[in-house]
mmCIF file of the N, C-alpha and C atoms, coordinates in Angstrom:
data_MODEL
# 
_entry.id   MODEL 
# 
loop_
_atom_site.group_PDB 
_atom_site.id 
_atom_site.type_symbol 
_atom_site.label_atom_id 
_atom_site.label_alt_id 
_atom_site.label_comp_id 
_atom_site.label_asym_id 
_atom_site.label_entity_id 
_atom_site.label_seq_id 
_atom_site.pdbx_PDB_ins_code 
_atom_site.Cartn_x 
_atom_site.Cartn_y 
_atom_site.Cartn_z 
_atom_site.occupancy 
_atom_site.B_iso_or_equiv 
_atom_site.pdbx_formal_charge 
_atom_site.auth_seq_id 
_atom_site.auth_comp_id 
_atom_site.auth_asym_id 
_atom_site.auth_atom_id 
_atom_site.pdbx_PDB_model_num 
ATOM 1   N N  . MET A 1 1  ? 138.242 92.182 65.975 1.00 0.00 ? 1  MET A N  1 
ATOM 2   C CA . MET A 1 1  ? 137.231 91.432 66.894 1.00 0.00 ? 1  MET A CA 1 
ATOM 3   C C  . MET A 1 1  ? 137.788 90.365 65.814 1.00 0.00 ? 1  MET A C  1 
ATOM 4   N N  . PRO A 1 2  ? 137.729 88.712 66.734 1.00 0.00 ? 2  PRO A N  1 
ATOM 5   C CA . PRO A 1 2  ? 137.786 88.143 65.763 1.00 0.00 ? 2  PRO A CA 1 
ATOM 6   C C  . PRO A 1 2  ? 137.461 87.317 65.042 1.00 0.00 ? 2  PRO A C  1 
ATOM 7   N N  . ASP A 1 3  ? 138.108 87.010 63.745 1.00 0.00 ? 3  ASP A N  1 
ATOM 8   C CA . ASP A 1 3  ? 137.246 87.126 62.208 1.00 0.00 ? 3  ASP A CA 1 
ATOM 9   C C  . ASP A 1 3  ? 136.074 86.326 62.156 1.00 0.00 ? 3  ASP A C  1 
ATOM 10  N N  . TYR A 1 4  ? 135.473 85.111 62.763 1.00 0.00 ? 4  TYR A N  1 
ATOM 11  C CA . TYR A 1 4  ? 134.283 84.325 63.323 1.00 0.00 ? 4  TYR A CA 1 
ATOM 12  C C  . TYR A 1 4  ? 132.945 85.010 63.281 1.00 0.00 ? 4  TYR A C  1 
ATOM 13  N N  . TYR A 1 5  ? 133.659 86.472 64.209 1.00 0.00 ? 5  TYR A N  1 
ATOM 14  C CA . TYR A 1 5  ? 131.885 87.093 64.484 1.00 0.00 ? 5  TYR A CA 1 
ATOM 15  C C  . TYR A 1 5  ? 131.970 88.783 62.752 1.00 0.00 ? 5  TYR A C  1 
ATOM 16  N N  . VAL A 1 6  ? 132.579 88.368 62.558 1.00 0.00 ? 6  VAL A N  1 
ATOM 17  C CA . VAL A 1 6  ? 132.639 89.341 61.729 1.00 0.00 ? 6  VAL A CA 1 
ATOM 18  C C  . VAL A 1 6  ? 133.060 88.929 60.201 1.00 0.00 ? 6  VAL A C  1 
ATOM 19  N N  . GLN A 1 7  ? 132.980 87.919 60.292 1.00 0.00 ? 7  GLN A N  1 
ATOM 20  C CA . GLN A 1 7  ? 133.156 87.569 58.393 1.00 0.00 ? 7  GLN A CA 1 
ATOM 21  C C  . GLN A 1 7  ? 132.529 87.378 57.426 1.00 0.00 ? 7  GLN A C  1 
ATOM 22  N N  . GLU A 1 8  ? 131.108 86.734 58.054 1.00 0.00 ? 8  GLU A N  1 
ATOM 23  C CA . GLU A 1 8  ? 129.564 87.202 57.425 1.00 0.00 ? 8  GLU A CA 1 
ATOM 24  C C  . GLU A 1 8  ? 129.848 88.812 56.563 1.00 0.00 ? 8  GLU A C  1 
ATOM 25  N N  . TYR A 1 9  ? 130.117 89.770 57.595 1.00 0.00 ? 9  TYR A N  1 
ATOM 26  C CA . TYR A 1 9  ? 129.930 91.351 57.347 1.00 0.00 ? 9  TYR A CA 1 
ATOM 27  C C  . TYR A 1 9  ? 130.782 91.635 56.077 1.00 0.00 ? 9  TYR A C  1 
ATOM 28  N N  . ILE A 1 10 ? 131.968 91.281 56.462 1.00 0.00 ? 10 ILE A N  1 
ATOM 29  C CA . ILE A 1 10 ? 132.733 91.552 55.434 1.00 0.00 ? 10 ILE A CA 1 
ATOM 30  C C  . ILE A 1 10 ? 132.990 90.744 53.728 1.00 0.00 ? 10 ILE A C  1 
ATOM 31  N N  . GLN A 1 11 ? 132.831 89.586 54.399 1.00 0.00 ? 11 GLN A N  1 
ATOM 32  C CA . GLN A 1 11 ? 131.717 88.954 52.417 1.00 0.00 ? 11 GLN A CA 1 
ATOM 33  C C  . GLN A 1 11 ? 131.044 89.860 52.483 1.00 0.00 ? 11 GLN A C  1 
ATOM 34  N N  . SER A 1 12 ? 129.874 89.868 53.126 1.00 0.00 ? 12 SER A N  1 
ATOM 35  C CA . SER A 1 12 ? 129.175 90.705 52.347 1.00 0.00 ? 12 SER A CA 1 
ATOM 36  C C  . SER A 1 12 ? 129.207 91.950 51.702 1.00 0.00 ? 12 SER A C  1 
ATOM 37  N N  . GLY A 1 13 ? 130.734 92.849 51.729 1.00 0.00 ? 13 GLY A N  1 
ATOM 38  C CA . GLY A 1 13 ? 130.824 94.299 52.293 1.00 0.00 ? 13 GLY A CA 1 
ATOM 39  C C  . GLY A 1 13 ? 130.393 95.274 52.892 1.00 0.00 ? 13 GLY A C  1 
ATOM 40  N N  . GLU A 1 14 ? 129.389 95.180 54.371 1.00 0.00 ? 14 GLU A N  1 
ATOM 41  C CA . GLU A 1 14 ? 128.564 95.469 55.001 1.00 0.00 ? 14 GLU A CA 1 
ATOM 42  C C  . GLU A 1 14 ? 130.185 95.740 55.896 1.00 0.00 ? 14 GLU A C  1 
ATOM 43  N N  . LEU A 1 15 ? 131.048 95.532 56.017 1.00 0.00 ? 15 LEU A N  1 
ATOM 44  C CA . LEU A 1 15 ? 132.186 95.890 57.052 1.00 0.00 ? 15 LEU A CA 1 
ATOM 45  C C  . LEU A 1 15 ? 133.681 95.945 55.941 1.00 0.00 ? 15 LEU A C  1 
ATOM 46  N N  . ILE A 1 16 ? 134.344 96.311 56.216 1.00 0.00 ? 16 ILE A N  1 
ATOM 47  C CA . ILE A 1 16 ? 136.016 96.572 55.816 1.00 0.00 ? 16 ILE A CA 1 
ATOM 48  C C  . ILE A 1 16 ? 136.583 96.316 56.386 1.00 0.00 ? 16 ILE A C  1 
ATOM 49  N N  . ALA A 1 17 ? 137.893 95.104 55.911 1.00 0.00 ? 17 ALA A N  1 
ATOM 50  C CA . ALA A 1 17 ? 139.241 94.978 57.028 1.00 0.00 ? 17 ALA A CA 1 
ATOM 51  C C  . ALA A 1 17 ? 139.698 95.720 56.695 1.00 0.00 ? 17 ALA A C  1 
ATOM 52  N N  . LEU A 1 18 ? 140.450 96.526 58.216 1.00 0.00 ? 18 LEU A N  1 
ATOM 53  C CA . LEU A 1 18 ? 141.263 97.495 57.734 1.00 0.00 ? 18 LEU A CA 1 
ATOM 54  C C  . LEU A 1 18 ? 142.703 96.777 58.925 1.00 0.00 ? 18 LEU A C  1 
ATOM 55  N N  . LEU A 1 19 ? 143.979 97.121 58.958 1.00 0.00 ? 19 LEU A N  1 
ATOM 56  C CA . LEU A 1 19 ? 144.855 96.938 59.493 1.00 0.00 ? 19 LEU A CA 1 
ATOM 57  C C  . LEU A 1 19 ? 144.889 95.448 59.724 1.00 0.00 ? 19 LEU A C  1 
ATOM 58  N N  . GLU A 1 20 ? 144.672 94.561 58.443 1.00 0.00 ? 20 GLU A N  1 
ATOM 59  C CA . GLU A 1 20 ? 145.148 93.182 58.495 1.00 0.00 ? 20 GLU A CA 1 
ATOM 60  C C  . GLU A 1 20 ? 146.636 93.087 58.910 1.00 0.00 ? 20 GLU A C  1 
ATOM 61  N N  . ASN A 1 21 ? 147.400 93.730 58.184 1.00 0.00 ? 21 ASN A N  1 
ATOM 62  C CA . ASN A 1 21 ? 148.814 92.818 58.229 1.00 0.00 ? 21 ASN A CA 1 
ATOM 63  C C  . ASN A 1 21 ? 148.737 93.589 60.111 1.00 0.00 ? 21 ASN A C  1 
ATOM 64  N N  . TYR A 1 22 ? 148.840 93.935 60.491 1.00 0.00 ? 22 TYR A N  1 
ATOM 65  C CA . TYR A 1 22 ? 149.026 93.666 62.268 1.00 0.00 ? 22 TYR A CA 1 
ATOM 66  C C  . TYR A 1 22 ? 147.931 93.252 62.853 1.00 0.00 ? 22 TYR A C  1 
ATOM 67  N N  . GLN A 1 23 ? 147.409 92.425 62.607 1.00 0.00 ? 23 GLN A N  1 
ATOM 68  C CA . GLN A 1 23 ? 146.224 91.565 63.156 1.00 0.00 ? 23 GLN A CA 1 
ATOM 69  C C  . GLN A 1 23 ? 147.398 90.313 64.226 1.00 0.00 ? 23 GLN A C  1 
ATOM 70  N N  . PRO A 1 24 ? 146.946 90.071 65.693 1.00 0.00 ? 24 PRO A N  1 
ATOM 71  C CA . PRO A 1 24 ? 148.059 88.844 65.920 1.00 0.00 ? 24 PRO A CA 1 
ATOM 72  C C  . PRO A 1 24 ? 147.752 87.925 65.607 1.00 0.00 ? 24 PRO A C  1 
ATOM 73  N N  . SER A 1 25 ? 148.875 86.818 65.842 1.00 0.00 ? 25 SER A N  1 
ATOM 74  C CA . SER A 1 25 ? 148.205 85.327 65.417 1.00 0.00 ? 25 SER A CA 1 
ATOM 75  C C  . SER A 1 25 ? 147.364 84.646 66.137 1.00 0.00 ? 25 SER A C  1 
ATOM 76  N N  . ASP A 1 26 ? 147.128 83.774 65.303 1.00 0.00 ? 26 ASP A N  1 
ATOM 77  C CA . ASP A 1 26 ? 145.738 83.005 65.951 1.00 0.00 ? 26 ASP A CA 1 
ATOM 78  C C  . ASP A 1 26 ? 145.745 82.692 68.057 1.00 0.00 ? 26 ASP A C  1 
ATOM 79  N N  . GLU A 1 27 ? 144.366 82.819 68.085 1.00 0.00 ? 27 GLU A N  1 
ATOM 80  C CA . GLU A 1 27 ? 144.957 82.253 70.118 1.00 0.00 ? 27 GLU A CA 1 
ATOM 81  C C  . GLU A 1 27 ? 144.126 80.534 69.489 1.00 0.00 ? 27 GLU A C  1 
ATOM 82  N N  . GLY A 1 28 ? 144.863 80.021 70.778 1.00 0.00 ? 28 GLY A N  1 
ATOM 83  C CA . GLY A 1 28 ? 145.071 78.717 70.896 1.00 0.00 ? 28 GLY A CA 1 
ATOM 84  C C  . GLY A 1 28 ? 142.991 78.552 71.512 1.00 0.00 ? 28 GLY A C  1 
ATOM 85  N N  . VAL A 1 29 ? 143.044 77.312 71.424 1.00 0.00 ? 29 VAL A N  1 
ATOM 86  C CA . VAL A 1 29 ? 141.984 76.796 72.109 1.00 0.00 ? 29 VAL A CA 1 
ATOM 87  C C  . VAL A 1 29 ? 141.993 75.949 73.185 1.00 0.00 ? 29 VAL A C  1 
ATOM 88  N N  . TRP A 1 30 ? 141.925 75.979 74.430 1.00 0.00 ? 30 TRP A N  1 
ATOM 89  C CA . TRP A 1 30 ? 142.300 74.936 75.067 1.00 0.00 ? 30 TRP A CA 1 
ATOM 90  C C  . TRP A 1 30 ? 140.988 74.077 75.818 1.00 0.00 ? 30 TRP A C  1 
ATOM 91  N N  . ALA A 1 31 ? 140.825 73.073 75.978 1.00 0.00 ? 31 ALA A N  1 
ATOM 92  C CA . ALA A 1 31 ? 139.874 71.773 76.976 1.00 0.00 ? 31 ALA A CA 1 
ATOM 93  C C  . ALA A 1 31 ? 141.039 71.150 78.095 1.00 0.00 ? 31 ALA A C  1 
ATOM 94  N N  . LEU A 1 32 ? 140.286 71.941 79.210 1.00 0.00 ? 32 LEU A N  1 
ATOM 95  C CA . LEU A 1 32 ? 140.949 71.456 80.402 1.00 0.00 ? 32 LEU A CA 1 
ATOM 96  C C  . LEU A 1 32 ? 139.577 70.651 81.350 1.00 0.00 ? 32 LEU A C  1 
ATOM 97  N N  . TYR A 1 33 ? 140.915 69.709 81.498 1.00 0.00 ? 33 TYR A N  1 
ATOM 98  C CA . TYR A 1 33 ? 139.914 68.729 82.520 1.00 0.00 ? 33 TYR A CA 1 
ATOM 99  C C  . TYR A 1 33 ? 141.581 67.985 83.644 1.00 0.00 ? 33 TYR A C  1 
ATOM 100 N N  . PRO A 1 34 ? 140.548 67.216 84.059 1.00 0.00 ? 34 PRO A N  1 
ATOM 101 C CA . PRO A 1 34 ? 141.313 66.396 85.303 1.00 0.00 ? 34 PRO A CA 1 
ATOM 102 C C  . PRO A 1 34 ? 141.974 65.093 84.821 1.00 0.00 ? 34 PRO A C  1 
ATOM 103 N N  . HIS A 1 35 ? 143.319 65.281 84.319 1.00 0.00 ? 35 HIS A N  1 
ATOM 104 C CA . HIS A 1 35 ? 144.110 64.329 84.125 1.00 0.00 ? 35 HIS A CA 1 
ATOM 105 C C  . HIS A 1 35 ? 144.020 62.779 84.867 1.00 0.00 ? 35 HIS A C  1 
ATOM 106 N N  . ASN A 1 36 ? 143.635 62.919 86.197 1.00 0.00 ? 36 ASN A N  1 
ATOM 107 C CA . ASN A 1 36 ? 143.709 61.950 87.116 1.00 0.00 ? 36 ASN A CA 1 
ATOM 108 C C  . ASN A 1 36 ? 142.566 60.768 87.360 1.00 0.00 ? 36 ASN A C  1 
ATOM 109 N N  . ARG A 1 37 ? 141.676 61.149 86.357 1.00 0.00 ? 37 ARG A N  1 
ATOM 110 C CA . ARG A 1 37 ? 140.244 60.750 86.252 1.00 0.00 ? 37 ARG A CA 1 
ATOM 111 C C  . ARG A 1 37 ? 139.878 60.321 84.620 1.00 0.00 ? 37 ARG A C  1 
ATOM 112 N N  . HIS A 1 38 ? 139.403 59.172 84.988 1.00 0.00 ? 38 HIS A N  1 
ATOM 113 C CA . HIS A 1 38 ? 139.613 58.486 83.418 1.00 0.00 ? 38 HIS A CA 1 
ATOM 114 C C  . HIS A 1 38 ? 138.559 59.105 82.858 1.00 0.00 ? 38 HIS A C  1 
ATOM 115 N N  . LEU A 1 39 ? 138.752 59.832 81.708 1.00 0.00 ? 39 LEU A N  1 
ATOM 116 C CA . LEU A 1 39 ? 137.935 60.226 81.120 1.00 0.00 ? 39 LEU A CA 1 
ATOM 117 C C  . LEU A 1 39 ? 136.276 59.945 79.698 1.00 0.00 ? 39 LEU A C  1 
ATOM 118 N N  . SER A 1 40 ? 135.098 60.353 80.736 1.00 0.00 ? 40 SER A N  1 
ATOM 119 C CA . SER A 1 40 ? 133.746 59.618 80.289 1.00 0.00 ? 40 SER A CA 1 
ATOM 120 C C  . SER A 1 40 ? 134.434 59.733 77.998 1.00 0.00 ? 40 SER A C  1 
ATOM 121 N N  . PRO A 1 41 ? 133.929 58.074 77.422 1.00 0.00 ? 41 PRO A N  1 
ATOM 122 C CA . PRO A 1 41 ? 133.549 58.237 76.122 1.00 0.00 ? 41 PRO A CA 1 
ATOM 123 C C  . PRO A 1 41 ? 133.067 59.433 75.637 1.00 0.00 ? 41 PRO A C  1 
ATOM 124 N N  . LYS A 1 42 ? 132.224 59.997 76.342 1.00 0.00 ? 42 LYS A N  1 
ATOM 125 C CA . LYS A 1 42 ? 131.437 61.971 75.340 1.00 0.00 ? 42 LYS A CA 1 
ATOM 126 C C  . LYS A 1 42 ? 132.507 62.685 75.619 1.00 0.00 ? 42 LYS A C  1 
ATOM 127 N N  . VAL A 1 43 ? 133.633 62.699 76.580 1.00 0.00 ? 43 VAL A N  1 
ATOM 128 C CA . VAL A 1 43 ? 134.407 64.017 76.794 1.00 0.00 ? 43 VAL A CA 1 
ATOM 129 C C  . VAL A 1 43 ? 135.620 62.989 75.638 1.00 0.00 ? 43 VAL A C  1 
ATOM 130 N N  . ARG A 1 44 ? 135.833 62.145 75.561 1.00 0.00 ? 44 ARG A N  1 
ATOM 131 C CA . ARG A 1 44 ? 136.916 61.786 74.724 1.00 0.00 ? 44 ARG A CA 1 
ATOM 132 C C  . ARG A 1 44 ? 136.483 61.687 73.189 1.00 0.00 ? 44 ARG A C  1 
ATOM 133 N N  . VAL A 1 45 ? 135.262 61.604 72.689 1.00 0.00 ? 45 VAL A N  1 
ATOM 134 C CA . VAL A 1 45 ? 134.542 62.385 71.751 1.00 0.00 ? 45 VAL A CA 1 
ATOM 135 C C  . VAL A 1 45 ? 134.674 63.261 70.466 1.00 0.00 ? 45 VAL A C  1 
ATOM 136 N N  . LEU A 1 46 ? 134.431 64.209 72.446 1.00 0.00 ? 46 LEU A N  1 
ATOM 137 C CA . LEU A 1 46 ? 134.748 65.655 71.760 1.00 0.00 ? 46 LEU A CA 1 
ATOM 138 C C  . LEU A 1 46 ? 136.123 66.382 71.991 1.00 0.00 ? 46 LEU A C  1 
ATOM 139 N N  . LEU A 1 47 ? 136.877 65.913 72.593 1.00 0.00 ? 47 LEU A N  1 
ATOM 140 C CA . LEU A 1 47 ? 138.705 66.065 72.545 1.00 0.00 ? 47 LEU A CA 1 
ATOM 141 C C  . LEU A 1 47 ? 139.242 65.660 71.341 1.00 0.00 ? 47 LEU A C  1 
ATOM 142 N N  . ASP A 1 48 ? 138.396 64.757 71.126 1.00 0.00 ? 48 ASP A N  1 
ATOM 143 C CA . ASP A 1 48 ? 139.610 64.290 69.612 1.00 0.00 ? 48 ASP A CA 1 
ATOM 144 C C  . ASP A 1 48 ? 138.261 65.198 68.570 1.00 0.00 ? 48 ASP A C  1 
ATOM 145 N N  . TYR A 1 49 ? 137.761 65.032 68.291 1.00 0.00 ? 49 TYR A N  1 
ATOM 146 C CA . TYR A 1 49 ? 137.022 65.626 67.508 1.00 0.00 ? 49 TYR A CA 1 
ATOM 147 C C  . TYR A 1 49 ? 137.469 67.455 67.406 1.00 0.00 ? 49 TYR A C  1 
ATOM 148 N N  . LEU A 1 50 ? 137.633 67.999 68.500 1.00 0.00 ? 50 LEU A N  1 
ATOM 149 C CA . LEU A 1 50 ? 137.826 69.858 68.468 1.00 0.00 ? 50 LEU A CA 1 
ATOM 150 C C  . LEU A 1 50 ? 139.451 69.545 68.456 1.00 0.00 ? 50 LEU A C  1 
ATOM 151 N N  . SER A 1 51 ? 140.277 68.699 68.341 1.00 0.00 ? 51 SER A N  1 
ATOM 152 C CA . SER A 1 51 ? 141.877 68.001 68.001 1.00 0.00 ? 51 SER A CA 1 
ATOM 153 C C  . SER A 1 51 ? 141.884 67.942 66.297 1.00 0.00 ? 51 SER A C  1 
ATOM 154 N N  . GLU A 1 52 ? 141.078 67.806 65.985 1.00 0.00 ? 52 GLU A N  1 
ATOM 155 C CA . GLU A 1 52 ? 140.847 67.023 64.519 1.00 0.00 ? 52 GLU A CA 1 
ATOM 156 C C  . GLU A 1 52 ? 140.564 68.188 63.587 1.00 0.00 ? 52 GLU A C  1 
ATOM 157 N N  . HIS A 1 53 ? 139.285 69.156 63.920 1.00 0.00 ? 53 HIS A N  1 
ATOM 158 C CA . HIS A 1 53 ? 138.675 70.566 63.160 1.00 0.00 ? 53 HIS A CA 1 
ATOM 159 C C  . HIS A 1 53 ? 139.269 71.890 63.453 1.00 0.00 ? 53 HIS A C  1 
ATOM 160 N N  . LEU A 1 54 ? 140.042 71.939 64.556 1.00 0.00 ? 54 LEU A N  1 
ATOM 161 C CA . LEU A 1 54 ? 140.560 73.340 64.852 1.00 0.00 ? 54 LEU A CA 1 
ATOM 162 C C  . LEU A 1 54 ? 142.103 73.814 64.523 1.00 0.00 ? 54 LEU A C  1 
ATOM 163 N N  . ASP A 1 55 ? 142.690 72.357 64.222 1.00 0.00 ? 55 ASP A N  1 
ATOM 164 C CA . ASP A 1 55 ? 144.190 72.826 63.835 1.00 0.00 ? 55 ASP A CA 1 
ATOM 165 C C  . ASP A 1 55 ? 144.479 73.687 62.550 1.00 0.00 ? 55 ASP A C  1 
# 
């Protein structure tokens, strides 16, 4: 399972991480939008925020 689902339980000791050396690399997050249209300011702000905070 992705860390963000279980991190709280691992930190509390309720779960124990196994096979950490065999975890796949992190998955990407994709934002899909039409390139041939003008983006609304709200969408541009969201894309900029995600770009900054998910790297």
